[in-house]
C-alpha positions as CSV (number, residue, x, y, z in Angstrom):
1,M,66.9,22.7,-12.0
2,R,69.8,21.2,-13.9
3,R,71.4,20.0,-10.7
4,Y,68.3,17.7,-10.2
5,L,68.3,16.5,-13.8
6,S,72.0,15.6,-13.7
7,K,71.3,13.2,-10.7
8,F,68.3,11.4,-12.1
9,I,68.1,11.3,-15.9
10,L,69.5,8.1,-17.3
11,C,68.3,8.5,-20.9
12,P,67.6,11.3,-23.4
13,I,64.3,13.2,-22.9
14,D,62.4,16.2,-24.2
15,F,62.2,18.4,-21.1
16,K,60.2,21.5,-20.5
17,P,59.7,23.4,-17.2
18,S,56.1,24.1,-16.1
19,N,55.0,27.3,-14.6
20,S,52.7,25.5,-12.1
21,F,54.9,22.6,-11.2
22,P,58.7,22.1,-11.1
23,L,58.8,19.4,-13.8
24,N,56.5,18.4,-16.5
25,C,56.8,15.7,-19.2
26,E,55.9,16.7,-22.7
27,M,53.2,14.5,-24.3
28,G,55.4,13.9,-27.3
29,S,58.3,12.4,-25.4
30,Y,59.0,9.0,-24.0
31,C,61.1,8.8,-20.9
32,V,62.3,6.3,-18.4
33,A,64.6,7.3,-15.6
34,R,65.4,6.0,-12.1
35,S,66.1,7.7,-8.9
36,A,69.6,7.2,-7.6
37,N,69.2,9.2,-4.4
38,N,65.8,8.3,-2.7
39,Q,65.2,9.7,0.7
40,A,62.1,9.2,2.8
41,G,60.1,11.9,4.4
42,F,58.5,15.1,3.0
43,S,60.8,18.0,3.6
44,G,58.4,20.6,2.1
45,N,60.8,21.2,-0.8
46,L,58.4,20.5,-3.8
47,N,61.3,20.9,-6.3
48,E,63.1,18.1,-4.6
49,Y,60.1,15.8,-4.7
50,A,59.1,16.7,-8.2
51,A,62.7,15.8,-9.4
52,R,62.6,12.5,-7.6
53,A,59.1,11.7,-8.9
54,F,60.2,12.7,-12.4
55,A,63.0,10.1,-12.1
56,T,60.4,7.4,-12.5
57,T,58.2,9.0,-15.1
58,S,57.2,7.0,-18.2
59,C,55.4,9.0,-20.9
60,A,54.3,7.2,-24.1
61,S,53.8,9.3,-27.1
62,L,50.5,9.7,-28.9
63,S,50.2,7.4,-31.9
64,D,49.5,8.9,-35.3
65,D,46.1,7.2,-35.3
66,Q,45.2,9.0,-32.0
67,Q,46.5,12.3,-33.4
68,R,44.4,12.0,-36.5
69,D,41.3,10.4,-35.0
70,N,38.6,11.6,-37.4
71,S,35.9,10.0,-35.3
72,V,36.2,12.8,-32.7
73,S,34.2,15.9,-33.6
74,D,35.5,19.4,-33.2
75,M,33.2,19.7,-30.2
76,L,35.6,17.5,-28.2
77,V,38.8,19.1,-29.3
78,D,40.2,21.9,-27.1
79,A,42.5,24.8,-28.1
80,F,45.6,22.7,-27.4
81,G,44.5,19.8,-29.7
82,R,43.6,17.4,-26.9
83,L,40.9,14.9,-27.9
84,H,38.3,14.4,-25.1
85,T,37.1,10.8,-25.5
86,Y,36.4,10.1,-21.8
87,L,33.2,11.3,-20.0
88,R,32.6,10.9,-16.3
89,I,28.9,11.1,-15.4
90,S,27.8,11.7,-11.8
91,L,24.5,9.9,-11.3
92,T,23.7,11.3,-7.9
93,E,25.0,13.5,-5.1
94,R,23.8,11.0,-2.5
95,C,26.1,8.5,-0.8
96,N,25.9,5.8,1.9
97,L,29.2,6.9,3.4
98,R,30.5,10.3,4.7
99,C,34.2,10.2,3.8
100,Q,36.1,13.0,5.4
101,Y,38.1,14.0,2.3
102,C,34.9,14.0,0.2
103,M,32.3,15.6,2.4
104,P,32.5,18.4,5.0
105,A,31.9,17.3,8.6
106,D,28.6,19.2,8.8
107,G,27.4,17.6,5.5
108,V,26.5,19.3,2.3
109,E,23.3,20.8,0.9
110,L,22.1,18.4,-1.8
111,T,20.5,19.5,-5.0
112,P,16.7,19.0,-4.9
113,S,15.7,16.0,-6.9
114,P,13.7,17.9,-9.5
115,Q,16.9,19.8,-10.4
116,L,18.9,16.6,-11.0
117,L,19.2,15.0,-14.4
118,T,16.6,12.3,-15.1
119,K,17.6,9.0,-16.7
120,T,16.2,10.2,-20.1
121,E,18.3,13.4,-19.8
122,I,21.4,11.5,-18.9
123,L,21.0,9.1,-21.8
124,R,20.3,11.9,-24.3
125,L,23.5,13.8,-23.3
126,A,25.5,10.6,-23.2
127,N,24.4,9.8,-26.7
128,L,25.4,13.3,-27.8
129,F,28.9,12.8,-26.4
130,V,29.3,9.3,-27.7
131,S,28.1,10.2,-31.2
132,S,30.7,13.0,-31.1
133,G,33.6,10.7,-30.3
134,V,33.5,9.8,-26.6
135,N,34.3,6.1,-26.3
136,K,34.6,5.7,-22.5
137,I,32.1,6.6,-19.8
138,R,32.6,6.3,-16.1
139,L,29.7,6.4,-13.7
140,T,30.3,8.2,-10.4
141,G,28.5,9.9,-7.6
142,G,28.0,10.5,-4.7
143,E,27.6,6.7,-4.8
144,P,26.2,5.5,-8.1
145,T,24.9,2.2,-6.8
146,V,22.3,4.0,-4.6
147,R,20.5,5.1,-7.7
148,K,17.5,2.8,-8.1
149,D,17.7,2.8,-11.9
150,I,21.4,2.1,-12.1
151,E,21.0,-1.2,-14.0
152,D,18.7,0.3,-16.6
153,I,21.2,3.2,-17.1
154,C,24.0,0.8,-17.6
155,L,22.1,-1.3,-20.0
156,E,21.1,1.6,-22.2
157,L,24.5,3.3,-22.1
158,S,26.3,0.0,-23.0
159,N,24.2,-0.1,-26.2
160,L,25.3,3.2,-27.4
161,K,27.1,2.8,-30.7
162,G,30.7,3.7,-30.4
163,L,31.0,3.3,-26.6
164,R,33.9,0.8,-25.9
165,T,34.1,1.1,-22.1
166,L,31.5,1.5,-19.4
167,S,33.1,1.9,-16.0
168,M,32.0,2.7,-12.5
169,T,33.7,4.2,-9.4
170,T,32.0,3.0,-6.3
171,N,32.6,2.8,-2.5
172,G,31.7,-0.9,-2.7
173,I,29.2,-0.9,0.1
174,A,26.3,-2.2,-2.1
175,L,28.3,-3.4,-5.1
176,A,28.6,-7.1,-4.2
177,R,24.9,-7.8,-4.4
178,K,24.4,-5.7,-7.6
179,L,27.5,-6.5,-9.6
180,T,26.3,-9.7,-11.3
181,K,23.4,-7.8,-12.8
182,L,25.5,-4.8,-13.6
183,K,27.9,-6.9,-15.5
184,E,25.0,-8.4,-17.5
185,C,23.9,-4.8,-18.2
186,G,27.2,-4.0,-19.8
187,L,29.5,-2.7,-17.0
188,T,33.0,-3.5,-18.2
189,S,35.2,-2.3,-15.3
190,V,35.0,-1.2,-11.7
191,N,37.1,1.1,-9.4
192,I,36.4,0.5,-5.7
193,S,37.4,3.0,-3.1
194,L,39.2,1.7,0.0
195,D,41.5,3.9,2.1
196,T,42.4,1.5,4.9
197,L,42.6,-2.2,5.6
198,V,41.8,-1.6,9.2
199,P,38.0,-1.7,10.0
200,A,38.2,0.8,12.9
201,K,40.1,3.3,10.7
202,F,37.5,2.7,8.0
203,E,34.7,3.6,10.3
204,F,36.6,6.7,11.5
205,M,37.3,8.0,7.9
206,T,33.9,7.2,6.4
207,R,31.8,7.9,9.6
208,R,30.0,4.6,8.8
209,K,30.6,0.8,9.2
210,G,31.0,-1.4,6.1
211,H,34.7,-2.4,5.7
212,G,33.7,-6.0,5.3
213,K,31.2,-5.2,2.6
214,V,33.9,-3.4,0.6
215,M,36.2,-6.3,0.8
216,D,33.3,-8.6,-0.3
217,S,32.8,-6.4,-3.3
218,I,36.5,-6.5,-4.3
219,N,36.4,-10.3,-4.1
220,A,33.1,-10.5,-6.0
221,A,34.6,-8.4,-8.8
222,I,37.6,-10.6,-9.0
223,D,35.3,-13.7,-9.1
224,L,33.3,-12.2,-11.9
225,G,36.4,-11.8,-14.0
226,Y,36.9,-8.1,-13.9
227,Y,40.6,-7.5,-14.7
228,P,42.1,-5.8,-13.1
229,V,39.9,-4.7,-10.2
230,K,41.1,-1.2,-9.4
231,V,41.2,-0.2,-5.8
232,N,41.5,3.5,-5.1
233,C,43.3,4.6,-2.0
234,V,43.7,8.2,-1.0
235,V,46.8,8.4,1.1
236,M,46.9,10.9,4.0
237,R,49.8,11.4,6.4
238,G,49.0,10.3,9.9
239,F,46.0,8.2,8.8
240,N,46.9,5.5,6.3
241,D,50.4,6.2,5.1
242,D,51.6,3.3,7.3
243,E,49.5,0.9,5.3
244,I,51.0,1.5,1.8
245,C,53.0,-1.7,1.7
246,D,50.0,-3.7,3.1
247,F,48.0,-2.5,0.1
248,V,50.8,-3.5,-2.2
249,E,50.8,-7.0,-0.6
250,L,47.2,-7.4,-1.8
251,T,48.5,-7.5,-5.4
252,R,50.6,-10.6,-4.7
253,E,47.8,-13.2,-5.1
254,K,44.9,-11.1,-6.6
255,A,44.5,-9.3,-9.9
256,I,44.1,-6.0,-8.2
257,D,45.5,-2.6,-9.3
258,V,46.0,-0.6,-6.1
259,R,46.0,3.0,-7.1
260,F,47.5,5.4,-4.5
261,I,46.1,8.9,-4.9
262,E,47.6,12.1,-3.5
263,F,45.3,13.9,-1.2
264,M,43.6,16.7,-3.1
265,P,41.9,19.9,-1.9
266,F,38.1,20.3,-2.3
267,D,35.6,22.4,-0.4
268,G,35.2,21.4,3.2
269,N,37.7,18.5,3.3
270,V,40.3,20.5,5.4
271,W,43.1,19.9,3.0
272,N,46.6,20.7,4.4
273,V,49.9,20.2,2.7
274,K,51.1,18.5,5.8
275,K,48.6,15.7,5.1
276,L,49.9,15.3,1.6
277,V,52.1,12.3,1.0
278,P,53.9,13.0,-2.3
279,Y,54.2,10.4,-5.0
280,A,58.0,10.2,-4.6
281,E,57.7,9.5,-0.9
282,M,55.1,6.8,-1.5
283,L,57.3,5.3,-4.2
284,D,60.3,5.3,-1.8
285,T,58.2,3.4,0.7
286,V,57.2,0.8,-1.7
287,M,60.6,0.2,-3.2
288,K,62.2,-0.3,0.1
289,Q,60.0,-3.3,0.8
290,F,59.5,-4.4,-2.8
291,P,62.8,-3.7,-4.6
292,S,61.7,-5.5,-7.7
293,L,59.1,-2.8,-8.4
294,S,59.4,-1.8,-12.0
295,R,57.6,0.7,-14.3
296,V,55.0,-0.2,-16.9
297,Q,54.7,2.0,-19.9
298,D,51.6,4.1,-19.6
299,H,49.1,5.1,-22.2
300,P,49.4,8.9,-23.0
301,T,46.0,9.6,-21.4
302,D,46.6,7.6,-18.2
303,T,46.2,9.6,-15.0
304,A,48.2,6.9,-13.2
305,K,51.8,6.0,-13.2
306,N,51.8,2.2,-13.3
307,F,54.2,-0.3,-11.8
308,M,54.5,-4.1,-11.2
309,V,56.2,-6.1,-8.5
310,D,57.9,-9.3,-9.8
311,G,55.8,-12.3,-9.1
312,H,52.6,-10.4,-8.2
313,K,49.4,-10.9,-10.1
314,G,48.3,-7.3,-9.7
315,R,50.0,-4.0,-10.1
316,V,50.6,-0.7,-8.2
317,S,49.7,2.7,-9.5
318,F,50.1,6.3,-8.4
319,I,47.9,9.2,-9.2
320,T,50.0,12.4,-8.8
321,S,47.5,15.3,-9.3
322,M,49.3,17.5,-6.8
323,T,53.0,17.0,-7.3
324,E,53.3,16.0,-10.9
325,H,50.2,16.8,-13.0
326,F,49.2,15.0,-16.2
327,C,47.3,17.8,-17.9
328,A,49.1,17.5,-21.2
329,G,47.4,14.2,-21.9
330,C,44.0,14.9,-20.3
331,N,41.1,13.5,-22.3
332,R,38.4,13.8,-19.5
333,L,35.2,15.8,-19.2
334,R,32.6,15.7,-16.4
335,L,28.8,15.8,-16.4
336,L,27.6,16.5,-12.9
337,A,24.3,15.1,-11.4
338,D,22.7,18.5,-11.6
339,G,23.5,18.8,-15.3
340,N,26.5,21.1,-15.0
341,F,29.4,20.5,-17.2
342,K,33.1,20.7,-16.1
343,V,36.1,20.5,-18.3
344,C,38.6,20.2,-15.4
345,L,38.3,18.6,-12.0
346,F,40.2,21.4,-10.3
347,G,38.7,24.3,-12.3
348,P,35.8,26.1,-10.6
349,S,34.1,26.9,-14.0
350,E,30.9,25.0,-14.8
351,I,28.3,25.5,-17.5
352,G,24.7,24.3,-17.3
353,L,23.3,21.8,-19.7
354,R,20.2,20.9,-17.8
355,D,18.3,24.1,-18.4
356,P,18.9,24.4,-22.2
357,L,18.0,20.7,-22.4
358,R,14.7,21.3,-20.6
359,R,14.0,24.4,-22.7
360,G,14.0,22.2,-25.7
361,A,17.5,22.9,-27.1
362,E,18.3,20.9,-30.3
363,D,21.4,18.8,-30.4
364,H,23.3,21.3,-32.5
365,E,22.6,24.0,-29.8
366,L,23.9,21.7,-27.0
367,R,27.0,20.9,-29.1
368,E,27.7,24.6,-29.4
369,I,27.5,25.0,-25.7
370,I,29.7,22.0,-25.0
371,G,32.2,22.9,-27.7
372,A,32.6,26.4,-26.4
373,A,33.3,25.2,-22.9
374,V,35.9,22.6,-24.2
375,K,37.7,25.3,-26.2
376,R,38.0,27.4,-23.0
377,K,39.8,24.6,-21.2
378,K,43.2,25.7,-19.9
379,A,46.5,24.1,-20.8
380,S,46.9,22.9,-17.1
381,H,45.4,23.4,-13.8
382,A,46.9,25.7,-11.2
383,G,49.6,24.7,-8.7
384,M,48.6,22.9,-5.5
385,F,48.6,25.9,-3.3
386,D,46.4,27.9,-5.7
387,I,44.1,24.9,-6.0
388,A,43.7,24.9,-2.2
389,K,42.6,28.5,-2.3
390,T,40.3,28.2,-5.3
391,A,36.5,28.0,-4.7
392,N,35.4,24.5,-5.9
393,R,32.5,22.3,-4.9
394,P,32.8,19.4,-2.5
395,M,33.9,16.2,-4.2
396,I,30.5,14.6,-3.6
397,H,28.9,17.3,-5.8
398,I,31.6,17.0,-8.5
399,G,31.7,13.2,-8.7
400,G,34.6,10.9,-7.9
């Protein structure tokens, strides 16, 4: 391990090896380093790639205010002291696309409508979380815009006392025509999924048409003043890895944050390590064409490693769930459309909140259930090959 560090570390850093991954930044450290020996292509040596990715890691330390945030109740604090102030709510399992990395080729069995959370149930649980210290909610799916009461849900969520940010992750197919109203209802930020700039590839990957509608949604969000508009791109070898620099070019004139996401394994998406384009390789690709790319200091709870290119209005980010996890700073919890509660995206464990809710459970009872689940959250998720073998629901069930 030291032979890697000697090549890449250009400043002092607190370093600790991880059991699951070759290198892991401690949350209490701040580090900036730069690779001096970049090489393209994935050799299959994950230690090599982790070392090179580590060479561009920037980890800001938690402030004293964050560490002593008395507004977060014990319900949201896990056994490792992490404060969970970010809740992702899946509003539906339905979607108007059929993306290959999200849904198995033969489809998925959707939860019957009566077993999905109603608007009233969503709002009650959301209020419970926000009153306990959650200050950010992200609406996901399926595709959240297919839900007919999406505007009403946004309006009522945005009025919850203590909620600072109401976000949405969407495929953008229907967003352009709904976004003006959604903004009026309190939606403060949007993430739009787009994996290719080539319409024919889009149709192949999503099994549907609609590339132009997604581009219209991105432009509509920019026109409405969303800043930055985040564009999520799952990078897959042999499909869209040749478009990485084309996506970066989008940030030149538009306030777009292009977020390159490592391909992750979920039930039915035929994940294969050969399809994975590691963060370090993506970074090499970008730096060769955009040598002025420079690191931006991240917030301790960011999932993305953020960069900017000189002269560009937008920025470039990398989400490195597979090759360099960010579990130490995780502040995220997930409420699924069927009322199940997950404390980790990659963990198979779920606990039901719908049935206790419908049996008339009081708030204190729900808090006990939630708090117990949060306390069982592990320090970090498993390594990528263990994740690939772990039973976990399709992404369309979990929520993007």
